[in-house]
C-alpha positions in Angstrom: -85.7 -11.3 40.3 -83.4 -9.7 39.0 -81.0 -11.2 36.1 -77.2 -9.5 36.0 -76.4 -8.4 31.9 -74.9 -10.7 30.2 -70.9 -10.4 30.3 -70.1 -9.0 27.5 -66.6 -11.3 27.6 -68.1 -14.7 26.8 -71.0 -12.5 23.5 -69.9 -13.6 19.6 -67.4 -16.5 20.6 -66.6 -19.0 17.2 -65.5 -22.2 17.2 -62.1 -22.2 17.4 -59.7 -21.1 15.2 -57.1 -23.2 13.0 -54.2 -22.7 11.4 -55.5 -20.8 8.4 -55.2 -22.6 5.0 -58.1 -22.1 2.3 -61.3 -20.9 1.2 -64.1 -20.7 -1.8 -65.2 -24.4 -3.7 -63.4 -23.0 -6.7 -64.3 -20.5 -10.2 -67.7 -21.9 -10.8 -69.6 -20.6 -14.1 -72.7 -20.2 -13.3 -74.7 -18.2 -11.2 -78.5 -18.9 -10.5 -81.0 -16.1 -11.9 -83.6 -16.2 -10.0 -83.8 -13.3 -6.2 -85.8 -12.6 -4.3 -84.5 -8.9 -3.4 -81.5 -7.0 -3.4 -79.1 -8.8 0.1 -81.3 -12.1 0.2 -81.4 -15.5 -1.2 -83.3 -16.6 -3.9 -85.4 -20.1 -2.8 -84.0 -22.1 -5.9 -82.3 -22.1 -9.3 -84.6 -21.4 -12.0 -81.8 -20.9 -14.7 -77.3 -21.1 -14.8 -75.2 -18.7 -17.0 -71.9 -19.0 -17.7 -69.6 -15.4 -16.9 -67.1 -13.7 -19.4 -65.4 -11.0 -19.6 -65.4 -10.3 -23.1 -63.5 -7.4 -24.6 -61.8 -4.0 -22.8 -62.9 -0.7 -25.1 -61.4 2.7 -24.9 -64.4 5.2 -24.8 -64.8 9.3 -23.9 -67.4 11.0 -23.0 -68.4 13.0 -19.7 -68.2 13.0 -15.7 -70.5 13.8 -13.3 -68.4 17.2 -13.1 -69.6 17.8 -16.6 -65.5 17.2 -18.0 -64.3 15.1 -20.5 -63.0 11.8 -19.2 -61.1 9.0 -21.2 -61.6 5.5 -19.8 -62.3 1.6 -20.0 -65.4 -0.2 -20.6 -65.4 -3.8 -20.4 -68.2 -6.0 -22.6 -69.8 -8.7 -20.0 -71.0 -11.8 -21.4 -73.7 -13.7 -19.9 -74.7 -17.4 -21.9 -77.8 -19.7 -20.5 -76.1 -22.5 -20.0 -79.1 -25.1 -18.9 -82.9 -24.2 -18.8 -86.1 -25.4 -17.0 -88.3 -25.5 -20.2 -85.7 -26.9 -22.5 -86.3 -23.5 -23.8 -82.8 -21.5 -25.6 -81.4 -18.2 -24.3 -79.5 -16.6 -26.4 -76.7 -14.6 -25.3 -76.5 -11.1 -23.4 -74.0 -8.8 -23.0 -73.4 -5.2 -21.7 -70.7 -2.8 -21.6 -69.5 -1.4 -17.8 -67.3 0.6 -16.3 -64.5 0.0 -13.3 -66.5 2.0 -10.8 -69.7 -0.1 -11.6 -67.7 -2.8 -10.6 -66.4 -0.8 -7.7 -70.5 -0.5 -6.4 -71.2 -3.4 -6.8 -68.5 -4.4 -4.2 -69.4 -2.0 -2.1 -72.9 -2.9 -2.1 -71.9 -6.6 -1.6 -69.3 -5.8 1.8 -72.2 -3.3 3.3 -74.7 -6.5 2.7 -73.2 -9.7 3.6 -70.8 -8.3 6.2 -69.7 -12.0 7.1 -68.8 -12.5 3.4 -64.9 -12.9 2.3 -65.9 -10.2 -0.2 -63.7 -10.6 -3.4 -61.6 -8.8 -3.7 -61.2 -6.2 -7.4 -58.2 -6.8 -9.8 -56.2 -3.2 -9.1 -56.9 -0.2 -10.9 -53.4 1.2 -11.3 -50.5 -1.3 -12.0 -48.7 -1.8 -9.2 -45.0 -3.9 -7.9 -44.1 -3.9 -12.1 -40.6 -3.9 -13.7 -39.8 -0.6 -14.6 -39.6 -2.1 -18.1 -43.8 -2.5 -18.1 -46.3 0.7 -18.4 -47.6 1.6 -15.0 -50.3 3.0 -17.9 -54.1 2.5 -16.4 -54.7 2.7 -19.9 -51.7 1.0 -21.8 -53.4 -1.9 -23.7 -51.3 -4.7 -22.1 -53.0 -3.8 -18.6 -56.2 -3.3 -19.8 -56.2 -6.9 -21.0 -55.1 -8.2 -17.5 -57.8 -5.8 -15.9 -60.0 -7.9 -18.2 -59.0 -11.6 -16.7 -58.9 -10.2 -13.0 -62.7 -8.4 -13.5 -64.0 -12.1 -15.2 -62.6 -13.7 -12.3 -63.7 -11.1 -9.7 -68.0 -12.6 -11.1 -66.3 -15.9 -11.3 -65.9 -15.1 -7.7 -68.8 -14.4 -6.6 -71.2 -16.6 -9.2 -68.9 -19.7 -7.4 -70.1 -18.5 -4.0 -72.7 -20.1 -2.6 -74.9 -17.0 -1.1 -73.3 -13.7 -3.2 -74.4 -16.4 -5.9 -78.2 -15.4 -5.6 -77.4 -12.1 -5.0 -81.0 -9.7 -7.0 -78.0 -6.8 -7.7 -75.8 -9.2 -8.9 -77.3 -10.6 -11.1 -78.6 -7.6 -12.6 -75.0 -6.7 -12.9 -75.1 -8.8 -15.6 -78.5 -8.3 -17.6 -79.2 -4.8 -16.6 -77.2 -2.1 -18.4 -79.8 1.4 -18.4 -81.3 2.3 -14.6 -78.9 0.0 -12.9 -77.2 2.8 -10.6 -79.7 3.8 -9.4 -80.9 0.3 -8.4 -78.7 -0.3 -6.2 -78.9 3.0 -4.7 -82.6 2.3 -4.1 -81.1 -0.7 -1.3 -79.9 2.6 0.6 -76.4 0.9 1.5 -74.6 3.6 2.2 -77.0 4.5 4.7 -75.7 1.0 6.3 -72.5 1.4 5.0 -70.5 1.8 9.0 -67.7 4.8 8.9 -64.2 4.5 9.4 -63.9 6.7 12.3 -67.2 4.0 13.8 -65.1 1.4 13.0 -61.1 3.0 14.3 -63.0 4.1 17.7 -64.6 0.0 17.6 -61.0 -0.9 17.2 -59.3 0.8 19.9 -62.3 0.8 22.2 -63.8 -3.1 22.4 -62.9 -3.8 26.1 -63.2 -7.9 25.2 -61.4 -7.9 21.8 -62.1 -11.7 20.7 -58.9 -13.4 20.3 -59.5 -15.8 17.2 -60.8 -11.9 14.9 -57.6 -10.2 16.5 -55.9 -13.5 15.4 -57.1 -13.4 11.7 -56.8 -9.9 11.6 -52.7 -10.2 12.2 -52.7 -12.8 10.2 -54.2 -11.1 7.2 -51.4 -8.2 7.7 -48.5 -10.6 7.7 -49.9 -12.1 4.8 -50.5 -9.0 2.6 -46.5 -8.2 4.0 -45.3 -12.1 2.9 -46.9 -11.7 -0.9 -45.6 -7.2 -1.2 -42.8 -8.4 -0.6 -43.1 -10.9 -2.8 -44.5 -9.6 -5.3 -41.1 -6.7 -5.5 -38.3 -9.9 -5.3 -40.5 -11.3 -8.6 -40.0 -7.5 -10.0 -36.5 -7.1 -9.8 -36.4 -10.5 -11.1 -38.1 -10.4 -14.3 -36.1 -6.9 -14.8 -32.8 -9.3 -14.2 -34.6 -11.3 -16.9 -35.0 -9.2 -19.6 -31.3 -7.6 -19.6 -30.3 -11.4 -19.8 -32.3 -12.2 -22.7 -31.5 -9.2 -24.5 -27.8 -9.0 -24.6 -28.1 -12.8 -26.2 -29.9 -10.9 -29.1 -26.3 -9.3 -29.3 -25.3 -12.0 -29.7 -26.8 -13.1 -32.3 -26.0 -9.4 -33.8 -22.6 -10.2 -33.6 -22.4 -13.6 -34.9 -24.4 -12.6 -37.3 -21.7 -9.4 -38.8 -19.2 -12.0 -38.1 -20.7 -14.2 -40.9 -20.4 -11.7 -44.0 -16.8 -11.8 -42.8 -16.1 -16.0 -42.6 -16.6 -18.0 -45.9 -15.8 -21.3 -44.1 -17.5 -20.1 -40.8 -19.8 -18.0 -41.9 -23.0 -20.4 -42.2 -22.3 -22.2 -38.1 -22.5 -18.2 -37.0 -25.1 -17.2 -39.0 -27.3 -20.4 -37.1 -25.8 -19.7 -34.0 -26.9 -16.2 -34.1 -30.1 -17.5 -35.8 -30.9 -19.7 -32.4 -29.6 -15.6 -29.9 -31.8 -14.4 -31.8 -34.9 -16.8 -31.2 -34.0 -16.7 -27.3 -34.4 -13.2 -26.7 -37.4 -12.6 -28.1 -39.0 -14.9 -26.7 -38.3 -12.9 -22.8 -41.5 -11.1 -24.5 -43.9 -13.9 -23.8 -42.4 -15.0 -20.7 -42.6 -11.9 -19.0 -45.9 -11.6 -19.6 -47.0 -15.5 -17.4 -44.9 -13.6 -15.0 -47.4 -11.0 -15.3 -50.5 -13.2 -14.9 -49.0 -15.3 -11.8 -48.4 -12.0 -10.0 -51.6 -11.6 -10.7 -52.8 -13.8 -9.1 -51.3 -13.4 -6.6 -52.2 -9.4 -6.1 -56.2 -11.4 -5.5 -54.7 -12.9 -2.3 -52.3 -9.5 -1.3 -56.2 -7.8 -1.5 -58.0 -10.7 -0.5 -56.1 -9.7 3.0 -57.9 -6.5 3.2 -61.7 -8.8 2.9 -60.5 -10.5 6.2 -60.3 -7.4 7.8 -63.1 -5.9 7.1 -65.1 -9.2 8.6 -63.3 -8.7 11.4 -63.1 -4.8 12.0 -67.6 -5.7 11.4 -67.0 -8.1 14.3 -65.4 -5.5 16.8 -68.3 -3.5 15.6 -70.8 -5.9 16.8 -68.4 -6.4 19.5 -68.8 -3.0 20.7 -72.1 -2.1 20.4 -72.7 -5.5 22.4 -70.1 -3.9 25.0 -71.5 0.0 25.0 -75.7 -1.7 25.8 -74.7 -4.2 28.3 -72.3 -1.3 30.0 -75.6 1.0 29.7 -78.0 -2.1 31.3 -75.8 -2.2 34.3 -75.4 1.2 34.6 -79.7 2.1 34.3 -80.1 -1.1 36.8 -77.6 0.4 39.3 -80.1 3.6 39.7 -82.7 1.8 39.7 -81.3 -0.2 42.7 -79.8 3.3 44.3 -83.5 4.7 44.3 -85.0 1.3 45.7 -82.9 1.3 48.5 -82.3 5.4 48.6 -78.6 4.7 49.1 -75.1 5.8 46.3 -73.0 3.9 45.2 -71.0 6.6 43.0 -70.7 10.0 42.6 -73.3 11.5 40.3 -74.7 14.7 39.5 -78.0 13.4 40.0 -76.8 13.1 43.6 -75.1 16.4 43.6 -78.6 18.4 42.9 -80.3 16.6 45.4 -77.8 17.2 48.2 -78.3 21.0 46.6 -81.8 21.1 46.2 -83.0 18.3 48.7 -84.7 14.8 48.3 -87.0 14.9 45.6 -91.2 13.3 46.6 -91.8 9.9 46.8 -94.2 10.2 43.0 -91.5 11.2 41.7 -89.5 9.3 42.9 -91.9 6.4 41.8 -92.2 8.1 38.3 -88.4 7.7 37.8 -88.2 4.3 38.9 -90.7 3.9 37.0 -89.0 5.2 33.6 -85.5 3.3 34.3 -87.8 -0.6 34.7 -89.0 -0.2 31.2 -85.8 1.2 29.7 -84.1 -2.1 31.4 -86.4 -3.7 30.0 -86.3 -2.8 26.6 -82.0 -2.9 27.0 -82.3 -6.0 28.7 -84.1 -7.1 25.0 -81.7 -4.9 23.1 -79.0 -7.0 24.8 -80.5 -10.1 23.8 -80.8 -9.3 20.3 -77.9 -8.1 20.1 -75.9 -11.3 21.3 -78.3 -13.5 19.0 -77.1 -11.8 16.1 -73.5 -11.8 17.0 -72.9 -15.5 17.5 -75.2 -15.8 14.0 -72.1 -13.1 12.2 -69.4 -15.5 14.0 -71.1 -18.6 12.4 -71.7 -17.0 9.1 -68.6 -15.7 9.3 -66.6 -18.3 10.1 -68.5 -21.3 7.8 -67.3 -18.5 5.0 -64.2 -18.2 6.1 -63.8 -21.9 6.1 -64.7 -21.7 2.5 -61.7 -19.1 2.3 -59.1 -20.8 3.6 -59.9 -24.1 1.4 -59.7 -22.4 -1.8 -56.7 -20.0 -0.9 -55.1 -23.3 -0.4 -55.8 -24.9 -3.5 -55.3 -20.7 -5.5 -52.0 -20.2 -4.2 -50.3 -23.9 -4.6 -51.7 -23.7 -7.8 -49.4 -20.6 -8.5 -46.6 -21.5 -7.2 -46.5 -24.7 -9.2 -47.1 -23.2 -12.1 -44.5 -20.7 -11.6 -42.0 -23.4 -10.2 -42.2 -25.3 -13.5 -43.1 -21.7 -16.1 -38.9 -21.3 -14.3 -37.6 -24.7 -15.4 -39.0 -24.8 -19.4 -37.6 -21.5 -19.2 -34.2 -22.7 -17.7 -34.3 -25.8 -20.1 -34.9 -23.5 -23.5 -32.2 -21.5 -22.0 -29.7 -24.8 -21.9 -31.7 -26.0 -25.3 -30.6 -22.6 -27.4 -26.9 -23.4 -25.8 -26.8 -26.9 -27.2 -28.1 -25.7 -30.4 -25.2 -22.9 -30.6 -22.6 -25.6 -29.6 -23.9 -28.0 -32.0 -23.9 -24.9 -34.4 -19.9 -24.2 -33.8 -18.9 -27.8 -34.5 -20.3 -27.2 -38.1 -17.9 -25.1 -38.4 
């Protein structure tokens, strides 16, 4: 008895979507050493290692086009913190370029499509106040990017699945031929083209509302954080002006003290307080930029969420196409068996023009179609199982991401509020000290 092809609308259904909260289990600093192969989990963890990106260095070399270029290399240091046989392991270190970090992330995106892969820090400075250099070779920017790259590695190391990947472990320990090892995995061939992803987005007939909502949420999250960063940049610019103007107070009070004998000491002291206050803005804005980098991480995480949604759309589209193809073949088989044609077809027109097929020809076609139907049913079943597994794993990782996001953003916003309160208190204290200086004159 024939079975109707599974309804694609009932495929790939995840657990109900709760209001999007937060992710990752925190920044652990340990990563499993044992990994059986690229894209596979290990059977156990033999060694835990600490990871740090300790310094950045400006270098000059030749690129793939044999042209001179200047780039920044980052020193990754790993140190064993525990070992099963009790032996100590020396600290290992190697240098990596930003492009190698990009290659690592591209590989992870392909082999772990159901995971919200941590984003890299920005390659070029964005959302900066206009007094700050946007040059990607600027020492302050390079230092912030170094911190971001270390955070990227720690995010992967704290992930229960990504931390066990062999390519990630080799990224930390194998300096020579690492790129060749990544390319040998063939991950580029497995990557979905943008055109295919775009096609799936517009042609899926039964999109999953939960993933659609998640994609809309990621767009809104990106929009809100972008706006917040622009506001912060404007505020930082105004703060810079206010603080530096206090330096003018200091200069005026100092010059005034030179011509006032009785008031000189008080004016000189007040001027000193103003100078200290004006110079403190540099440290304040450095803290501001670190706060901005925390927000930027989740600005880029929004794209990582969309990547998971796009993969789900691709799987749903493939499933629908397989179901449609199976239904078409079953209809053709039924028409050949019954001798009736339900819909217009080129084959039907050909039959009318050139005569009916012989019984042997029809039997041969029915046999071929039955084989194709059997293969199609197996393929549809396989795609359905694959889709269900993808949804199960993806939603588990999204829940992990939700917990991480809520925790990190809450901490960042509280820290920013505390920083602003502290800054205001220092301003009040400066003017309180100036008042005392004036009172003593």
